[in-house]
C-alpha positions as CSV (number, residue, x, y, z in Angstrom):
1,M,140.8,128.8,132.4
2,K,139.6,129.7,128.9
3,T,142.5,127.7,127.4
4,F,141.4,124.7,129.5
5,N,137.7,125.1,128.4
6,L,138.9,125.3,124.8
7,L,140.9,122.1,125.1
8,L,138.0,120.4,126.8
9,F,135.7,121.5,124.0
10,L,138.2,120.2,121.3
11,F,138.6,116.9,123.2
12,F,134.8,116.3,123.3
13,T,134.5,117.3,119.7
14,L,137.2,114.9,118.7
15,L,135.6,112.2,120.9
16,A,132.2,112.8,119.2
17,G,133.8,112.7,115.8
18,T,135.6,109.4,116.6
19,A,132.4,107.9,117.9
20,A,130.5,108.9,114.7
21,A,133.3,107.4,112.6
22,Q,133.2,104.2,114.6
23,Q,129.4,104.1,114.1
24,Q,129.8,104.7,110.4
25,S,132.4,102.0,110.1
26,R,129.7,99.5,110.9
27,V,128.1,100.0,107.5
28,T,130.9,101.2,105.3
29,G,132.0,98.8,102.6
30,D,130.1,96.5,100.2
31,W,126.7,95.0,101.1
32,S,124.9,92.5,99.0
33,G,121.3,91.2,99.0
34,A,118.7,89.9,96.6
35,L,115.1,90.8,95.9
36,R,112.7,87.9,95.4
37,V,109.5,88.8,93.7
38,M,107.1,86.3,92.2
39,G,109.8,83.7,91.5
40,T,112.3,86.3,90.2
41,E,115.6,86.9,92.1
42,L,117.5,90.2,91.5
43,P,120.8,90.7,93.3
44,L,121.7,94.2,94.5
45,V,125.0,95.5,95.8
46,F,125.5,98.7,97.8
47,H,128.9,100.4,98.1
48,I,128.8,102.6,101.2
49,S,131.6,105.0,102.0
50,P,132.3,108.0,104.3
51,A,132.2,111.5,102.7
52,P,134.7,114.3,103.7
53,D,131.9,116.2,105.4
54,G,131.3,113.3,107.8
55,T,128.2,112.0,106.1
56,L,127.8,108.7,104.2
57,T,127.6,108.3,100.4
58,A,126.7,105.2,98.3
59,T,126.2,103.8,94.9
60,M,124.3,100.6,93.9
61,D,125.0,97.9,91.4
62,S,122.5,95.5,89.8
63,P,124.8,92.9,88.4
64,K,122.3,90.8,86.5
65,Q,121.1,94.0,84.7
66,G,124.6,95.0,83.9
67,A,124.1,98.3,85.9
68,K,126.9,99.7,88.0
69,G,127.3,102.8,90.0
70,I,123.7,103.8,90.2
71,P,123.7,107.0,92.4
72,V,122.2,106.9,95.9
73,Q,120.7,110.3,96.8
74,E,120.8,109.9,100.6
75,V,122.3,107.5,103.2
76,K,121.3,107.8,106.9
77,L,122.6,105.9,109.9
78,A,120.7,106.4,113.2
79,Q,122.0,104.0,115.9
80,D,121.2,100.5,114.5
81,S,119.0,101.7,111.6
82,L,120.2,102.3,108.0
83,Y,118.2,104.2,105.4
84,I,119.1,104.4,101.7
85,D,117.1,106.6,99.4
86,M,117.3,106.2,95.7
87,K,115.0,108.9,94.2
88,A,116.3,108.3,90.7
89,I,114.6,104.9,90.5
90,G,111.9,105.5,93.1
91,G,113.3,103.0,95.5
92,A,114.4,103.0,99.1
93,Y,115.9,100.5,101.6
94,A,115.3,100.6,105.4
95,G,117.1,98.1,107.6
96,K,118.3,97.3,111.0
97,I,121.8,96.1,111.8
98,T,121.4,92.6,113.3
99,G,125.1,91.6,113.4
100,P,128.6,92.6,112.3
101,E,127.8,91.3,108.8
102,T,124.0,91.4,108.5
103,I,121.3,94.0,108.0
104,D,117.7,93.0,107.9
105,G,115.2,95.3,106.2
106,Q,112.7,96.1,103.5
107,W,113.1,97.3,99.9
108,K,110.3,99.6,98.9
109,Q,109.5,100.6,95.3
110,G,106.3,101.2,93.3
111,G,104.1,101.1,96.3
112,Q,105.3,97.6,97.3
113,S,107.6,96.3,100.0
114,F,109.9,93.3,99.8
115,P,112.1,91.8,102.6
116,M,115.8,91.9,101.8
117,Q,118.7,90.9,104.0
118,L,122.1,92.5,103.3
119,K,125.3,90.7,104.0
120,K,128.8,92.2,104.2
121,G,130.7,91.8,100.9
122,A,129.9,91.9,97.2
123,T,128.3,89.0,95.3
124,E,130.4,87.1,92.8
125,E,129.3,87.8,89.2
126,T,128.2,84.7,87.3
127,K,130.9,83.7,84.8
128,K,130.2,84.1,81.1
129,P,132.5,81.4,79.6
130,Q,131.1,81.9,76.1
131,E,131.9,85.6,75.9
132,P,134.5,86.0,73.1
133,T,137.8,87.7,73.9
134,K,140.2,89.5,71.7
135,P,142.2,89.1,69.5
136,Y,139.5,88.0,67.0
137,P,140.3,86.0,63.8
138,Y,138.4,88.6,61.7
139,Q,138.2,92.4,61.2
140,E,136.1,94.5,63.6
141,T,135.3,98.1,62.5
142,E,133.4,100.9,64.2
143,V,130.8,102.3,61.8
144,T,128.1,104.9,61.7
145,V,124.8,104.5,59.8
146,E,122.8,107.6,58.7
147,N,119.1,107.4,58.8
148,K,118.2,110.4,56.7
149,T,114.5,109.8,57.1
150,A,114.7,110.2,60.9
151,S,117.7,112.6,60.8
152,N,119.7,110.6,63.2
153,T,123.0,108.7,63.2
154,L,123.4,105.2,64.5
155,A,126.7,103.8,65.9
156,G,127.7,100.2,65.7
157,T,130.2,97.4,64.9
158,L,130.7,95.7,61.6
159,T,132.7,92.4,61.8
160,T,133.9,90.9,58.5
161,P,135.6,87.5,57.9
162,Q,139.1,87.2,56.7
163,G,139.6,87.3,52.9
164,K,138.7,89.8,50.2
165,G,135.0,89.0,49.9
166,P,132.4,90.1,48.9
167,H,130.9,88.4,51.9
168,P,127.3,87.3,52.7
169,A,126.0,89.5,55.5
170,V,123.4,89.9,58.2
171,V,122.0,92.7,60.3
172,L,121.1,92.0,63.9
173,F,118.1,93.8,65.5
174,T,117.7,93.9,69.3
175,G,114.7,93.2,71.4
176,S,112.5,95.6,73.4
177,G,114.0,98.1,75.8
178,A,116.9,100.4,75.4
179,Q,119.5,98.0,74.0
180,D,123.2,98.5,73.1
181,R,124.7,96.7,70.1
182,D,125.6,93.6,72.2
183,Q,122.0,93.4,73.5
184,T,123.5,93.4,77.0
185,I,121.0,91.9,79.4
186,L,121.6,90.7,83.0
187,G,125.3,90.5,82.4
188,H,125.0,88.5,79.1
189,K,126.0,89.9,75.7
190,P,124.1,87.6,73.3
191,F,124.6,89.7,70.2
192,L,128.4,89.9,70.8
193,L,128.5,86.1,70.9
194,L,126.2,85.7,67.9
195,A,128.2,88.2,65.8
196,D,131.4,86.5,66.8
197,Y,130.0,83.0,65.9
198,L,128.5,84.0,62.6
199,T,131.6,85.9,61.5
200,R,133.7,82.9,62.1
201,Q,131.2,81.0,59.9
202,G,131.9,83.4,57.0
203,F,129.2,86.1,57.5
204,A,129.8,89.8,57.8
205,V,127.7,91.0,60.8
206,L,126.4,94.5,61.5
207,R,125.0,95.3,65.0
208,L,124.0,98.7,66.3
209,D,123.2,100.6,69.4
210,D,119.5,101.5,69.5
211,R,118.6,105.1,68.7
212,G,119.4,107.2,71.8
213,V,121.5,104.4,73.4
214,G,125.3,104.2,73.6
215,K,126.9,106.1,70.8
216,S,123.7,106.4,68.7
217,G,121.9,109.6,68.2
218,G,118.1,110.1,68.2
219,T,115.6,109.8,71.0
220,F,114.6,106.4,72.4
221,A,111.8,107.4,74.8
222,T,109.3,108.4,72.1
223,A,110.3,105.8,69.5
224,T,108.0,102.9,68.4
225,T,108.6,99.6,66.6
226,E,108.0,101.5,63.4
227,D,110.8,104.0,64.2
228,F,113.2,101.1,64.9
229,A,112.2,99.6,61.6
230,S,113.2,102.9,59.9
231,D,116.6,102.6,61.6
232,A,116.8,99.0,60.5
233,E,116.2,99.9,56.8
234,A,119.1,102.4,57.0
235,A,121.3,99.6,58.3
236,F,120.2,97.3,55.5
237,N,120.9,100.0,52.9
238,F,124.3,100.6,54.5
239,L,125.3,97.0,53.9
240,K,124.0,97.1,50.3
241,N,126.4,99.9,49.6
242,H,129.4,98.5,51.4
243,P,132.2,97.3,49.1
244,S,133.0,94.2,51.0
245,I,129.4,92.9,51.1
246,N,127.7,90.7,48.6
247,K,124.5,92.8,47.8
248,K,122.5,89.7,46.9
249,K,123.3,87.9,50.1
250,I,122.2,90.2,52.9
251,G,119.9,88.9,55.5
252,L,118.0,90.2,58.5
253,L,117.9,88.7,62.0
254,G,115.9,89.9,64.9
255,H,115.3,88.8,68.5
256,S,112.0,89.3,70.2
257,E,110.8,92.8,69.2
258,G,113.7,92.8,66.8
259,A,112.0,90.0,64.9
260,L,109.0,92.3,64.2
261,V,111.5,94.9,62.9
262,A,113.3,92.3,60.7
263,A,110.0,91.2,59.2
264,K,108.9,94.8,58.5
265,V,112.2,95.6,56.7
266,A,112.0,92.3,54.7
267,A,108.4,93.1,53.6
268,R,109.7,96.4,52.2
269,H,112.8,94.9,50.7
270,P,112.0,91.7,48.8
271,D,115.6,91.5,47.8
272,A,116.6,90.5,51.3
273,A,118.3,87.1,51.1
274,F,116.7,85.7,54.3
275,V,114.9,86.6,57.5
276,A,115.6,84.9,60.9
277,L,113.0,85.5,63.5
278,L,114.2,84.5,67.0
279,A,111.5,84.4,69.7
280,G,109.4,86.7,67.6
281,N,105.7,87.1,68.3
282,A,103.2,86.5,65.5
283,V,100.0,87.4,67.3
284,P,98.7,90.9,68.2
285,G,100.5,92.7,71.1
286,T,97.4,92.6,73.3
287,E,97.2,88.8,72.9
288,L,100.9,88.3,73.4
289,L,101.2,90.3,76.6
290,V,98.2,88.5,78.2
291,A,99.8,85.2,77.3
292,Q,103.1,86.4,78.6
293,N,101.6,87.5,81.9
294,K,99.8,84.2,82.2
295,A,102.9,82.1,81.6
296,L,105.1,84.2,84.0
297,L,102.5,84.2,86.8
298,Q,101.7,80.5,86.5
299,N,105.4,79.8,86.7
300,A,105.5,82.0,89.9
301,G,102.8,79.9,91.4
302,V,100.0,82.4,91.5
303,P,96.7,80.6,92.4
304,Q,94.3,80.1,89.4
305,A,91.4,82.1,90.8
306,Q,93.6,85.2,91.4
307,L,95.4,84.7,88.1
308,Q,92.1,84.8,86.1
309,K,91.1,88.0,87.8
310,Y,94.4,89.6,87.1
311,L,94.5,88.5,83.5
312,A,90.9,89.8,82.8
313,L,91.9,93.2,84.2
314,R,95.1,93.4,82.2
315,E,93.5,92.3,79.0
316,A,90.8,95.0,79.3
317,Q,93.5,97.6,80.1
318,F,95.7,96.5,77.2
319,K,92.8,96.8,74.8
320,V,92.0,100.3,76.0
321,A,95.6,101.4,75.4
322,A,95.6,99.8,72.0
323,T,92.3,101.3,70.7
324,E,91.6,104.6,72.5
325,A,93.2,107.3,70.4
326,D,92.8,110.0,73.1
327,M,95.6,109.4,75.6
328,T,93.8,111.3,78.4
329,K,90.6,109.2,78.0
330,A,92.7,106.0,77.8
331,A,94.5,106.8,81.0
332,E,91.2,107.5,82.8
333,K,89.6,104.3,81.5
334,I,92.6,102.3,82.6
335,R,92.4,103.7,86.1
336,Q,88.6,103.0,86.3
337,L,89.2,99.4,85.3
338,E,91.8,99.1,88.0
339,Q,89.4,100.4,90.6
340,Q,86.6,98.2,89.5
341,A,88.7,95.1,89.6
342,K,90.1,95.9,93.1
343,A,86.5,96.4,94.4
344,G,86.0,92.7,93.7
345,M,89.1,91.6,95.5
346,T,90.1,91.3,99.2
347,E,93.0,93.5,100.4
348,Q,95.1,90.3,100.6
349,E,94.5,89.5,97.0
350,Q,95.3,93.1,96.0
351,Q,98.6,92.9,97.9
352,Q,99.5,89.5,96.4
353,L,98.9,90.8,92.9
354,G,100.7,94.0,93.6
355,L,97.7,96.2,92.9
356,T,98.7,99.3,94.8
357,D,97.9,102.9,94.0
358,Q,101.5,103.6,93.1
359,A,101.7,100.5,91.0
360,A,98.6,101.7,89.1
361,Q,100.2,105.1,88.4
362,T,103.2,103.3,87.0
363,L,101.0,101.1,84.8
364,V,99.1,104.1,83.4
365,A,102.4,105.7,82.5
366,Q,103.7,102.6,80.8
367,L,100.5,102.0,78.9
368,S,100.5,105.7,77.8
369,S,103.9,105.5,76.2
370,P,104.0,105.7,72.3
371,W,106.0,102.5,72.1
372,M,103.5,100.5,74.3
373,R,100.4,101.8,72.5
374,Y,101.9,100.9,69.1
375,Y,103.1,97.5,70.3
376,L,99.7,96.5,71.8
377,A,97.9,97.5,68.6
378,Y,100.3,95.9,66.2
379,D,99.4,92.6,64.5
380,P,102.5,91.0,62.9
381,A,100.5,88.6,60.7
382,P,99.8,90.9,57.7
383,T,103.6,91.7,57.5
384,L,104.5,88.0,57.7
385,R,102.1,87.3,54.9
386,Q,104.3,89.4,52.6
387,L,107.5,87.5,53.1
388,K,108.5,85.4,50.1
389,M,112.2,84.9,50.9
390,P,113.6,82.1,53.1
391,V,112.4,82.5,56.7
392,L,113.7,80.8,59.9
393,A,111.5,81.0,63.0
394,L,112.9,79.7,66.2
395,N,111.5,79.6,69.7
396,G,112.6,77.9,72.9
397,S,110.1,75.5,74.4
398,K,110.6,77.2,77.8
399,D,110.1,80.7,76.6
400,L,107.7,82.4,79.0
401,Q,107.8,85.8,77.3
402,V,106.9,84.7,73.8
403,P,105.3,81.3,74.3
404,A,106.5,79.0,71.6
405,Q,103.6,77.0,70.4
406,R,101.1,79.8,70.0
407,N,103.6,82.1,68.1
408,L,105.3,79.5,66.0
409,S,101.9,78.1,64.8
410,A,100.8,81.7,64.0
411,T,104.0,82.3,62.1
412,E,103.6,79.2,60.0
413,K,99.9,80.0,59.3
414,A,100.9,83.5,58.0
415,L,103.8,82.2,55.9
416,K,101.6,79.5,54.3
417,A,99.1,82.2,53.5
418,A,101.9,84.0,51.7
419,G,102.6,81.0,49.6
420,N,106.1,80.8,51.1
421,R,107.6,77.4,50.8
422,K,111.0,78.4,51.9
423,Y,110.4,78.6,55.7
424,T,111.8,76.6,58.5
425,I,110.1,76.6,61.9
426,K,111.7,75.0,65.0
427,E,111.0,74.8,68.7
428,L,114.2,74.1,70.5
429,P,113.7,72.0,73.6
430,N,114.5,73.4,77.1
431,L,115.6,76.8,75.9
432,N,114.2,80.1,77.3
433,H,113.5,83.5,75.7
434,L,117.2,84.2,75.4
435,F,117.9,80.7,74.0
436,Q,119.7,79.6,77.1
437,T,119.3,76.1,78.4
438,A,116.9,76.6,81.3
439,E,115.2,74.9,84.2
440,T,112.0,76.8,84.3
441,G,112.3,79.5,81.7
442,S,111.7,82.3,84.2
443,P,113.4,85.6,83.6
444,A,114.9,85.1,87.1
445,E,117.2,82.5,85.7
446,Y,118.6,84.6,82.9
447,G,121.4,86.2,84.9
448,Q,122.0,83.1,87.0
449,L,123.0,81.0,84.0
450,E,126.5,80.9,82.8
451,E,125.4,80.0,79.3
452,T,124.7,83.0,77.1
453,V,123.2,81.2,74.1
454,A,122.9,77.4,73.8
455,P,125.2,75.9,71.2
456,I,122.2,74.2,69.5
457,A,120.7,77.6,68.8
458,L,123.9,79.0,67.4
459,E,124.5,75.9,65.2
460,T,120.9,75.9,64.0
461,I,121.0,79.6,63.0
462,A,124.4,79.4,61.3
463,N,123.8,76.1,59.4
464,W,120.5,77.4,58.1
465,M,122.0,80.7,57.0
466,K,124.9,79.0,55.2
467,E,122.4,76.8,53.4
468,V,120.2,79.6,52.1
469,V,123.1,81.8,50.8
470,K,125.2,79.1,49.2
């Protein structure tokens, strides 16, 4: 009898295990969806698989951000309900299985909730036909650059044209955020393409991982634009001492925040052969970020009345972050401004503008960072007024992050004040912040476009550089 009971127990245990496995099989595999927030679309892919202990595990990819294998802390399946918890990024997904290949649910992050349907299968990555492939018709060398001032070592790639040299050269400086040497963003590698293009045109090109990123040493989290300029000076001096480089023909090229860095280095090194400022701002950081918010929200269709309330709030908060030396006092003032603004809005307006308590905490943290406080307070104009060498300033007409007209006119005004007659300023039609041919200029398009950098931008940069070093 005991043997029979034991067999019966094992049978039902096996049956239960089989049922659980069948239930789990409904969600195992790849599931893809897209977040749509204020005109921006961000695809996400979950890879769900069974673990040896009978539970579920998962990772997440964000293809347009070039992020793969992001760890998922917990996956739960209860009847038709799936729950995915990602504590590492403060996000979670809760959905209900609505068919063999569909899950309808909500993505929650930063105190906000967004509808997102998952479909079985992974999304196809947008092709990048411009991305160069090996073998290259030039030499590519892994290098390290010592920044003795900051006591860190930067890692990068130096590409040199065929032939003995010495070659004219350029250093590339990345935009804001933790960037690798290729400035990888949303699946694109614009600095890989730019380095390849310029090297084929006869220039040696040095590009580096930001400090604390990739193979570079140092700490990124506490670094400011001034710290990145220190790293950039080390890169400039590295090229000046390189045997294959023409010391009198070394230029500086920066994109977005990298343009600020390039200008800083050029102001300290008048022997720089040229400076190329790509989508660089020429107005104070507080003014730029208000203009950026305005352009992005207008593009997303936010009603004018709500937009003005939002911009007034953010401008006041930006100014506090830029001017209040005491970080604790600054944080408190920023919170007070948020509460005062919300008191004059309906709950619906607050929701539409994303003004939740959790979002406010995130904002305070962002505005308290050393980088942001420096960036908001920094006015590029005095540095631009020191530049006497040839300067190229380019912006795309559909750039919503650094609006072209305001910043190009400010750049020209500063260069004129410097008595500089060697500058070229161009607004390239229909190009966005990354110099891609765009429909709207929204960041939502960056990863959707196959084009990494428009040919007209590449040609404009290369032809100008060849002219100034000949």
